[in-house]
C-alpha positions as CSV (number, residue, x, y, z in Angstrom):
1,X,-38.3,13.5,12.2
2,X,-41.3,12.5,10.4
3,X,-43.5,10.3,12.2
4,X,-42.4,7.1,13.9
5,X,-39.8,5.2,12.0
6,X,-38.8,1.3,12.8
7,X,-38.2,-1.5,11.2
8,X,-41.6,-3.0,11.2
9,X,-42.4,-0.2,8.5
10,X,-40.1,-1.5,6.0
11,X,-40.9,-5.2,6.8
12,X,-44.6,-4.2,6.1
13,X,-44.0,-2.7,2.6
14,X,-41.8,-5.7,1.7
15,X,-44.6,-7.6,2.7
16,X,-47.2,-5.6,0.6
17,X,-44.7,-5.8,-2.4
18,X,-44.6,-9.7,-2.2
19,X,-48.6,-9.8,-1.9
20,X,-48.3,-7.5,-5.3
21,X,-46.3,-10.1,-6.9
22,X,-48.4,-13.1,-5.8
23,X,-52.0,-11.5,-5.9
24,X,-52.9,-9.2,-8.8
25,X,-49.6,-9.3,-11.1
26,X,-48.8,-13.1,-10.5
27,X,-45.2,-12.3,-11.7
28,X,-43.6,-9.0,-12.4
29,X,-41.4,-7.9,-15.2
30,X,-37.9,-6.5,-14.5
31,X,-38.5,-4.0,-17.2
32,X,-41.2,-2.3,-15.2
33,X,-40.1,-2.9,-11.6
34,X,-39.9,0.9,-11.1
35,X,-43.4,1.4,-12.0
36,X,-44.6,-1.7,-9.6
37,X,-42.5,-0.4,-6.7
38,X,-43.8,3.3,-7.6
39,X,-47.7,2.0,-7.1
40,X,-46.7,0.3,-4.2
41,X,-45.4,3.7,-2.8
42,X,-48.6,5.4,-3.7
43,X,-50.9,2.8,-2.2
44,X,-48.9,2.8,1.0
45,X,-48.8,6.5,1.3
46,X,-52.3,7.0,0.9
47,X,-53.5,4.2,3.0
48,X,-55.5,5.9,5.5
49,X,-56.9,8.6,3.2
50,X,-60.7,8.2,3.6
51,X,-61.4,10.4,0.8
52,X,-58.9,8.2,-1.7
53,X,-61.3,7.8,-4.3
54,X,-62.8,11.2,-4.4
55,X,-59.2,12.7,-4.4
56,X,-58.1,10.4,-7.3
57,X,-61.1,11.3,-9.6
58,X,-60.4,14.9,-9.0
59,X,-57.0,14.9,-10.1
60,X,-57.7,12.6,-13.3
61,X,-60.2,14.8,-14.2
62,X,-58.0,17.8,-13.7
63,X,-55.4,16.3,-15.4
64,X,-56.6,17.0,-19.0
65,X,-55.6,13.8,-20.5
66,X,-59.4,12.3,-20.8
67,X,-60.6,12.5,-24.4
């Protein structure tokens, strides 16, 4: 088992998804729902990382896509 698993966790995720729709996105496209959920998953999995900005910046710089 990886950590504690209970229904509060999934309820928290659905609540965050609702806040995404109401907050920054206002509405979501069915065409891109997988991208919204991917972003939500990434934010949820990294919510307790105190070095999130640094880690993200390092990945962006190392990706080779900056031109």
